[in-house]
C-alpha positions in Angstrom: 152.0 51.1 44.6 154.7 48.8 43.3 157.4 51.4 43.0 159.3 52.9 45.9 157.1 55.6 47.2 160.0 57.7 48.5 161.7 57.6 45.1 158.4 58.3 43.4 157.9 61.4 45.6 161.4 62.6 44.9 160.9 62.3 41.1 157.4 63.7 41.1 158.5 66.6 43.3 161.5 67.3 41.1 159.4 67.3 37.8 156.5 69.3 39.3 158.7 72.1 40.8 161.4 72.3 38.1 161.1 75.6 36.1 159.9 74.7 32.7 159.0 71.2 33.9 156.0 69.3 32.8 154.0 72.3 31.8 156.8 73.9 29.9 157.7 70.7 28.2 154.1 70.2 27.2 153.9 73.7 25.8 157.2 73.3 24.0 156.2 70.0 22.5 152.8 71.5 21.5 154.5 74.4 19.9 156.9 72.2 18.0 154.3 69.6 16.9 151.5 72.0 16.3 152.7 75.4 15.0 149.1 76.7 14.9 148.8 75.9 18.7 145.3 74.5 18.2 143.7 73.7 21.6 143.3 70.0 22.4 140.0 68.9 23.9 140.4 68.0 27.6 143.9 69.7 27.8 142.6 72.4 30.1 141.2 69.8 32.6 144.5 67.8 32.6 146.6 71.0 33.1 144.3 72.0 36.0 144.8 68.5 37.6 148.6 68.7 37.1 148.6 72.1 38.7 146.7 70.7 41.7 149.3 67.9 41.7 152.2 70.4 41.9 150.5 72.3 44.7 149.9 69.1 46.6 153.6 68.0 46.2 154.7 71.4 47.4 152.6 70.9 50.5 154.1 67.5 51.1 157.6 68.9 50.7 156.9 71.5 53.4 155.5 68.8 55.7 158.5 66.5 55.2 161.1 69.3 55.3 162.4 68.5 51.9 164.1 71.3 50.1 163.9 71.2 46.4 167.2 71.2 44.7 166.3 72.4 41.2 168.9 73.3 38.5 168.1 75.8 35.8 168.1 74.8 32.2 170.9 76.7 30.5 169.0 77.2 27.3 165.6 78.1 28.6 162.7 76.6 30.5 162.0 73.7 28.1 164.9 72.9 25.8 168.8 73.1 25.6 170.4 75.0 22.8 171.1 71.8 21.0 167.4 71.0 21.0 167.8 68.1 23.5 165.5 67.8 26.5 166.6 69.4 29.7 167.9 66.7 32.0 165.7 66.2 35.1 167.0 67.2 38.5 166.6 64.9 41.6 164.9 65.7 44.8 166.5 64.6 48.0 164.6 62.1 50.1 162.7 63.1 53.1 165.0 63.5 56.1 162.5 62.8 58.7 159.9 60.1 57.9 159.9 59.0 54.2 157.2 56.5 54.9 154.7 59.2 55.9 155.5 61.2 52.8 155.1 58.1 50.6 151.8 57.3 52.2 150.6 60.9 51.8 151.7 61.0 48.2 150.0 57.7 47.5 146.8 59.0 49.0 147.0 62.1 46.8 147.6 60.1 43.7 144.8 57.7 44.5 142.4 60.6 45.1 143.1 62.4 41.8 140.2 62.2 39.3 142.6 61.7 36.3 144.2 58.4 35.4 148.0 58.1 36.2 150.3 55.4 34.9 154.0 54.8 35.5 155.6 53.0 32.5 159.2 51.9 32.5 161.7 52.3 29.6 161.2 48.7 29.0 157.5 49.6 28.1 156.2 47.7 31.1 153.5 49.2 33.2 154.8 49.8 36.7 151.8 51.4 38.4 148.3 52.7 37.9 146.1 54.8 40.2 142.5 54.1 41.1 141.1 56.7 38.7 143.0 55.1 35.8 141.8 51.7 36.8 138.2 52.9 36.8 138.6 54.6 33.4 139.9 51.3 32.0 137.2 49.3 33.8 139.7 47.1 35.7 138.8 45.4 38.9 142.4 45.7 40.3 145.7 47.2 39.4 147.2 43.7 38.9 145.3 43.4 35.6 147.8 45.7 34.0 150.8 46.1 36.2 153.7 44.1 34.8 152.2 44.0 31.4 153.5 45.6 28.2 152.1 49.0 27.6 151.4 48.6 23.9 148.4 46.3 23.9 146.7 48.6 26.4 148.1 52.1 25.9 149.1 52.2 22.2 147.5 49.1 20.6 148.2 50.1 17.1 151.7 51.6 17.5 154.0 48.9 18.7 157.6 50.2 18.4 156.3 53.7 17.8 156.4 55.2 21.3 156.7 58.9 20.8 159.1 59.4 23.7 161.0 56.1 23.9 161.3 55.3 20.2 161.1 58.8 18.7 162.8 60.7 21.5 160.1 63.3 21.9 160.4 65.3 25.2 156.6 65.2 25.7 153.6 63.6 24.1 150.1 65.2 24.3 147.6 63.3 22.1 144.3 61.6 21.8 144.5 57.8 22.0 142.2 54.8 22.3 143.3 52.7 25.3 142.1 49.1 25.5 140.0 48.6 28.6 138.5 45.5 30.1 137.1 42.9 27.6 139.0 44.6 24.8 136.8 47.7 24.9 138.5 50.8 23.3 138.3 53.9 25.4 139.1 57.3 23.9 141.4 59.3 26.2 143.4 62.5 26.1 146.8 61.8 27.6 149.9 63.7 28.6 153.1 61.7 28.8 156.4 63.1 30.2 159.7 61.2 31.0 161.2 61.5 34.5 163.5 59.5 36.8 162.1 57.4 39.6 164.6 55.8 42.1 167.3 56.1 39.6 165.2 54.5 36.9 164.0 56.5 33.8 160.2 56.0 33.5 157.3 57.7 31.8 154.5 59.5 33.8 151.3 59.1 31.8 148.3 61.2 32.8 145.0 60.6 31.0 141.4 61.5 31.1 138.4 59.7 29.6 137.0 61.7 26.7 134.3 59.3 25.7 131.6 61.9 26.5 133.5 64.4 24.4 133.9 62.0 21.5 130.2 61.1 21.7 129.4 64.8 21.8 131.7 65.3 18.8 130.0 62.5 17.0 126.6 63.9 17.7 127.8 67.3 16.8 129.1 66.0 13.4 125.8 64.2 12.9 123.9 67.3 13.8 126.2 69.3 11.6 125.6 66.9 8.7 121.9 67.0 9.4 122.0 70.8 9.5 124.0 70.9 6.3 121.5 68.5 4.7 118.6 70.7 6.0 120.4 73.8 4.7 120.9 72.2 1.3 117.2 71.1 1.4 116.2 74.7 2.4 118.3 76.1 -0.3 116.8 73.8 -2.8 113.4 74.7 -1.5 114.3 78.4 -1.7 115.4 78.0 -5.3 112.2 76.1 -6.0 110.1 78.9 -4.4 112.0 81.4 -6.4 111.2 79.4 -9.5 107.6 79.1 -8.5 107.5 82.8 -7.7 108.9 83.6 -11.1 106.4 81.2 -12.7 103.6 82.8 -10.7 104.7 86.3 -11.8 104.7 84.9 -15.4 101.3 83.3 -14.9 99.9 86.4 -13.3 101.2 88.5 -16.2 99.6 86.1 -18.6 96.4 86.1 -16.6 96.3 89.9 -16.7 97.0 89.9 -20.4 94.2 87.3 -20.8 91.9 89.3 -18.6 92.6 92.4 -20.7 92.0 90.4 -23.9 88.9 88.9 -22.5 87.6 92.3 -21.4 88.3 93.6 -24.9 86.7 90.6 -26.5 83.7 90.9 -24.2 83.4 94.6 -25.1 83.7 93.8 -28.7 81.1 91.1 -28.3 78.7 93.5 -26.6 79.2 96.0 -29.3 78.7 93.3 -32.0 75.5 92.1 -30.3 74.3 95.7 -30.1 75.0 96.3 -33.7 73.4 92.9 -34.7 70.4 93.7 -32.6 70.0 97.0 -34.4 70.7 95.6 -37.9 68.2 92.7 -37.4 65.5 94.5 -35.4 65.4 97.5 -37.7 64.2 95.5 -40.8 61.9 93.5 -38.5 60.2 96.7 -37.5 59.4 97.4 -41.2 58.3 93.7 -41.9 55.9 93.4 -38.9 54.8 97.0 -39.0 53.7 97.0 -42.6 52.1 93.6 -42.1 50.0 95.2 -39.4 49.2 98.1 -41.8 48.0 95.7 -44.4 45.9 93.7 -42.1 44.4 96.8 -40.6 43.2 98.5 -43.8 39.5 98.3 -44.3 39.6 97.4 -48.0 41.3 94.2 -47.1 38.0 92.5 -46.5 37.4 92.5 -50.3 40.9 91.1 -50.9 41.2 87.4 -52.1 41.7 84.9 -49.3 45.1 83.9 -50.7 46.3 87.5 -50.2 45.1 87.6 -46.6 46.7 84.2 -45.9 49.9 85.5 -47.4 50.0 88.5 -45.2 49.2 86.5 -42.1 52.0 84.0 -43.1 54.4 86.9 -43.3 53.4 88.2 -39.9 53.5 84.7 -38.3 57.0 84.0 -39.7 58.1 87.4 -38.8 57.1 86.9 -35.2 58.8 83.5 -35.2 62.0 85.0 -36.5 61.8 87.8 -33.9 61.4 85.1 -31.2 64.5 83.4 -32.4 66.4 86.7 -32.4 65.2 87.4 -28.9 66.4 84.0 -27.7 69.8 84.5 -29.2 70.1 87.9 -27.7 69.0 86.5 -24.3 71.7 83.9 -24.4 74.3 86.5 -25.3 73.1 88.8 -22.6 73.2 86.1 -20.0 76.8 85.1 -21.0 77.9 88.7 -21.0 76.2 89.1 -17.6 74.1 92.0 -19.0 70.6 90.5 -18.5 68.5 92.7 -16.2 66.7 90.9 -13.4 64.1 92.6 -11.2 62.6 91.2 -8.0 59.1 92.5 -7.3 56.0 91.2 -5.6 53.7 89.3 -8.0 51.0 86.6 -7.8 52.1 83.1 -8.9 48.5 82.1 -9.3 47.8 85.0 -11.7 51.0 84.3 -13.5 50.1 80.6 -14.0 46.6 81.7 -15.2 48.2 84.1 -17.8 50.5 81.4 -19.1 47.6 78.9 -19.4 45.5 81.5 -21.3 48.4 82.2 -23.6 49.4 78.6 -24.3 45.9 77.2 -24.5 45.4 78.4 -28.1 48.6 76.6 -29.2 47.5 73.4 -27.3 44.0 73.5 -28.9 45.6 73.9 -32.3 47.3 70.5 -31.9 44.2 68.9 -30.3 46.0 68.6 -26.9 44.8 69.4 -23.4 46.7 71.8 -21.2 46.0 71.1 -17.6 46.8 73.3 -14.6 47.1 71.8 -11.1 48.1 73.1 -7.7 49.4 70.9 -4.9 48.9 72.4 -1.4 48.6 76.0 -0.4 50.2 78.7 -2.6 51.5 82.1 -1.4 49.3 85.0 -2.5 52.5 86.8 -3.7 56.2 85.9 -4.2 59.2 88.1 -4.8 60.7 87.4 -8.2 60.9 88.6 -11.8 57.5 87.8 -13.3 58.6 88.5 -16.8 61.5 86.0 -16.6 59.4 83.4 -14.7 56.7 83.7 -17.4 59.4 83.2 -20.0 60.6 80.0 -18.3 57.1 78.5 -18.1 56.3 79.4 -21.7 59.5 77.8 -22.9 58.9 74.6 -21.0 55.2 74.3 -21.9 56.0 75.3 -25.5 58.6 72.5 -25.7 56.2 70.0 -24.2 53.5 71.0 -26.8 56.0 70.9 -29.6 57.1 67.3 -28.9 53.6 65.9 -28.0 51.3 64.7 -30.7 48.7 62.9 -28.6 47.6 63.2 -25.1 48.1 66.2 -22.8 50.5 68.6 -21.1 50.2 69.4 -17.4 51.6 72.2 -15.3 51.8 71.3 -11.5 52.6 74.1 -9.1 53.6 73.7 -5.4 55.4 75.5 -2.6 58.5 73.7 -1.3 61.5 74.5 0.8 65.1 74.2 -0.1 66.7 74.2 3.3 65.5 77.3 5.0 64.4 79.1 1.8 60.9 78.7 0.4 60.9 77.8 -3.3 58.2 77.7 -6.0 58.3 74.5 -8.0 56.7 74.0 -11.4 56.5 70.6 -13.0 55.8 70.4 -16.8 54.7 66.8 -17.7 53.9 65.7 -21.2 52.9 62.5 -23.0 55.2 63.2 -25.9 58.0 61.3 -27.7 60.4 61.2 -24.7 64.1 60.8 -24.9 66.8 58.2 -24.5 69.6 58.6 -21.9 72.0 59.6 -24.6 69.7 62.3 -25.9 69.0 63.5 -22.4 72.7 63.9 -21.7 72.9 66.6 -24.5 70.2 68.8 -23.0 70.8 72.3 -21.6 73.6 73.0 -24.2 73.1 76.0 -26.4 71.9 75.3 -29.9 71.5 71.6 -29.1 68.4 69.4 -29.3 68.0 65.6 -28.8 69.4 64.7 -32.2 69.5 65.9 -35.8 66.3 64.2 -36.8 64.5 66.1 -34.0 65.8 69.3 -35.5 64.5 68.5 -38.9 61.1 67.3 -37.7 60.3 69.8 -35.0 62.6 72.8 -35.8 63.8 75.3 -33.2 67.2 76.6 -32.2 67.7 74.5 -29.1 68.0 77.6 -26.9 64.8 77.3 -24.9 66.1 74.9 -22.2 69.4 76.7 -21.9 67.8 80.1 -21.5 65.2 78.6 -19.0 67.9 77.0 -16.8 70.1 80.2 -16.8 67.1 82.4 -16.0 66.0 80.1 -13.2 69.5 80.2 -11.8 69.4 84.0 -11.8 66.1 83.7 -9.9 67.6 81.5 -7.2 66.6 78.1 -8.6 67.2 75.8 -11.6 65.6 73.8 -14.3 66.3 70.0 -14.5 65.1 66.9 -16.2 63.1 64.8 -13.7 62.1 61.8 -15.8 61.9 60.8 -19.5 61.0 57.6 -21.3 60.9 57.1 -25.1 57.3 56.9 -26.3 55.9 57.7 -22.9 56.7 61.3 -22.1 59.0 63.7 -20.2 58.9 65.7 -16.9 60.9 68.9 -16.5 61.0 70.8 -13.1 61.7 74.5 -12.7 62.3 76.1 -9.3 62.7 79.7 -8.3 63.2 81.4 -5.0 59.9 82.7 -3.5 61.5 85.4 -1.4 60.5 86.1 2.2 57.0 84.8 3.0 56.7 85.7 6.7 53.7 88.0 6.3 52.3 86.6 3.1 48.9 84.9 3.4 48.5 81.4 1.7 45.7 80.7 -0.8 44.2 77.4 0.3 42.3 76.7 -3.0 44.4 78.2 -5.8 42.6 76.2 -8.5 39.4 78.1 -7.7 41.2 81.4 -7.9 42.5 80.5 -11.4 38.9 79.6 -12.5 37.6 82.9 -11.1 40.3 84.8 -12.9 39.4 83.0 -16.2 35.7 84.0 -15.8 36.5 87.6 -15.1 36.0 89.5 -18.4 39.1 91.4 -19.5 39.0 94.8 -21.0 39.3 94.7 -24.8 42.2 96.4 -26.4 41.3 99.4 -28.5 42.9 100.6 -31.7 44.1 103.8 -29.9 44.2 104.8 -26.3 45.0 108.4 -26.7 44.0 111.2 -29.1 47.1 112.6 -30.8 45.1 115.0 -33.0 47.1 118.1 -33.6 50.3 116.7 -32.0 53.5 117.9 -33.8 56.1 115.1 -34.1 59.7 115.2 -35.3 60.9 111.7 -36.4 64.7 111.3 -36.6 65.2 108.0 -38.5 67.8 107.0 -41.1 66.0 103.9 -42.5 63.6 104.8 -45.4 61.3 101.8 -44.7 60.9 102.7 -41.0 60.5 106.4 -42.0 57.5 105.5 -44.1 56.0 103.0 -41.6 56.3 105.2 -38.5 55.2 108.4 -40.3 52.2 106.5 -41.8 51.1 105.2 -38.4 51.6 108.5 -36.5 50.2 110.8 -39.2 47.0 108.8 -39.2 46.8 109.4 -35.4 47.8 113.1 -35.4 46.1 114.1 -38.6 49.3 116.1 -39.2 52.3 115.5 -41.4 55.2 114.1 -39.6 58.5 116.0 -40.0 61.3 113.5 -40.9 65.1 113.9 -40.8 67.7 111.2 -41.4 70.5 112.1 -38.8 71.0 113.7 -35.5 72.5 117.0 -36.7 69.4 117.7 -38.8 67.2 116.8 -35.8 68.9 119.4 -33.7 68.6 122.0 -36.4 64.9 121.2 -37.0 64.0 121.2 -33.3 65.5 124.7 -32.7 64.1 126.1 -35.9 60.6 125.0 -35.0 61.0 126.5 -31.5 62.3 129.8 -32.9 59.3 130.0 -35.3 56.9 129.6 -32.4 55.6 126.1 -33.4 57.8 123.7 -31.4 57.4 120.0 -31.7 55.5 118.2 -29.0 57.6 115.0 -29.3 60.9 114.1 -30.9 61.2 110.4 -31.8 65.0 109.9 -31.9 66.6 106.9 -33.4 69.8 106.3 -31.4 72.0 104.9 -34.2 72.3 107.3 -37.2 75.0 108.6 -39.4 76.8 112.0 -39.1 75.5 112.5 -35.5 73.9 109.6 -33.6 70.9 110.0 -31.3 72.9 110.1 -28.1 75.0 113.1 -29.1 71.9 114.8 -30.6 70.1 114.5 -27.3 73.1 115.8 -25.4 73.3 118.8 -27.7 69.6 119.6 -27.4 69.6 119.4 -23.6 72.9 121.3 -23.3 71.4 124.1 -25.3 68.3 124.3 -23.2 65.8 122.2 -25.2 63.0 121.2 -22.8 60.6 119.2 -25.1 59.8 115.5 -24.9 62.4 113.2 -26.5 61.6 109.4 -26.9 64.4 107.1 -27.9 63.8 104.6 -30.7 66.5 101.9 -30.7 66.9 98.4 -31.9 69.6 97.8 -29.2 68.4 95.3 -26.6 71.4 94.8 -24.2 71.4 95.6 -20.5 72.1 99.3 -19.9 70.7 100.5 -23.2 67.7 102.1 -21.6 69.8 103.8 -18.9 72.2 105.0 -21.6 69.3 106.6 -23.5 68.0 108.3 -20.4 71.4 109.5 -19.4 71.8 111.2 -22.8 68.6 113.2 -22.1 65.7 111.1 -23.4 62.5 111.0 -21.5 61.4 107.5 -22.5 62.7 104.4 -24.3 60.9 102.4 -27.1 62.6 99.2 -28.5 62.3 98.1 -32.1 60.3 96.5 -33.6 57.9 99.3 -32.6 54.8 98.2 -30.8 52.2 100.7 -32.2 49.9 100.6 -29.2 52.8 100.9 -26.7 54.3 103.8 -28.5 51.0 105.7 -28.6 50.6 105.0 -24.8 54.1 106.2 -24.1 53.5 109.5 -26.0 50.2 110.0 -24.2 51.9 109.4 -20.8 54.5 112.1 -21.5 52.0 114.6 -22.8 49.4 115.2 -20.0 47.5 117.6 -22.2 46.5 114.7 -24.5 43.1 113.2 -23.6 42.1 109.6 -23.7 40.1 109.0 -26.8 37.0 106.8 -27.2 37.6 103.4 -28.7 36.0 104.3 -32.0 37.4 107.8 -32.3 39.5 106.9 -35.4 37.2 104.5 -37.1 
């Protein structure tokens, strides 16, 4: 080093071993400048190195036989009473071989991992150790020795040296030294004044804290990132809370809407039931009395105009009933109250029945109704034959209605939709056809091609809607395949065939249809059972239906029919007849009556032990009406308008004692 090693050892030994020396001065300065005594990054490392330096100096003193002559500071370990720094004491030179001591001290300083600088009071750098040179990136000590300290050590504080210019006893601070090529290097330095060879100098110990500053920068970046993330999470949390509140609000609204929809659906069902009753009840009288008029023998002598008028009434009454049934079917489908059954039935026989039924209508318009089969047809399928028949009748009926010349064909085949076998029915006509705009409005309730079609051909526009929805319930659909104005239209209906693993296939279904057509069918008779002597109680509040039903049944029973107009009187009459020993064989109970309806009357009768036959008469036609009647205690169910033949058969089935009558027994 450039300074005298012996003097340097003396000064270094004196400052290292003086009570309250470097460490005390550092602590005192730290307490003075930083009352909170905040820890400084890297200070612990520097103090450890200084401690090692003191120990090494003590070892050198022992080797050289130097006795430390240290004086005590009169006012404490770090400061005099007048707040001036304690004057440093001197260490006597080595009495034996000072060159060995200087060499050893130089070796120690060179080996220390911290940078060490000696700066004179003239602010000129006197010496730097190897660690300091490496920290500053210098190739040799000559690059800084002899140069002013400010451009290197305190580049931004010329004339502001804490110890020389501001007389601080010690300086512990973070600085940015200027290394090679002007590169700033962040350091933590510890500067103390001491005397070296009679010259007052500064001992500056520093460590590179670039890694610490980089870590701090990264920590700040991560902290900022975490704060941003926290802010984002907080915003997201608030958003989730708002969404949750909105979901709660929406859920509450949905629950209220569901409750309202349920109430509306219930009200709709009740309205439909009442409408069914109110419409079907007068239809019972209209169609029933028409049948009575047409069935009376003296009508053969009536003028043709009268017979034609009666037949017109019946025909329009049946048409009106069909419209009512269509409307109720749509309502039941929308309310999910339409009953669907799945039973084994023959598709060939079903097609033959539809052909027989629709052939009369086709012949009336001078059209040909053709039936074709493509490929083998299963002997039976699993579906609802009533609803499938309704679909085919609707489609063929539409085709006949919109066809003036030519023919209508029904083509039946077995297909597969994926892994499921399907029955496919194509209804093709040579009718008026439709434009694309007209076809787009199909399958909507109460909608036909256009207003002119409605005026010319009539109808409610419910047939296709009902057919498609019924087909969907049966596992298929109804769709428009092709249509051309003036050429014709093709509709296709599909329904699920059900499992066919063990079902045989009919190879020639057309022959089977012809054979079924040639088979004579049993002719319907006026009466299938003999009701002679049967005692019947009729509970019905409608005067017209009272007259109609009593007229029909009294003719069959040859007895007067007992009539009451509400459920309470029905209960009283039933028990009165039983108590007199002449009980009624059958009670025909209308289910909607004043004072006490039929449901309550049946419950009262069964609760009080009445065991006679009760048949419900109701104009309600919604799903569950039959079950509701049976649950109330009825034995059977008959819907209005009353089918005379079906009603007589129902009575005969429930009264085994009644015998089947010959076809002409009542003629």
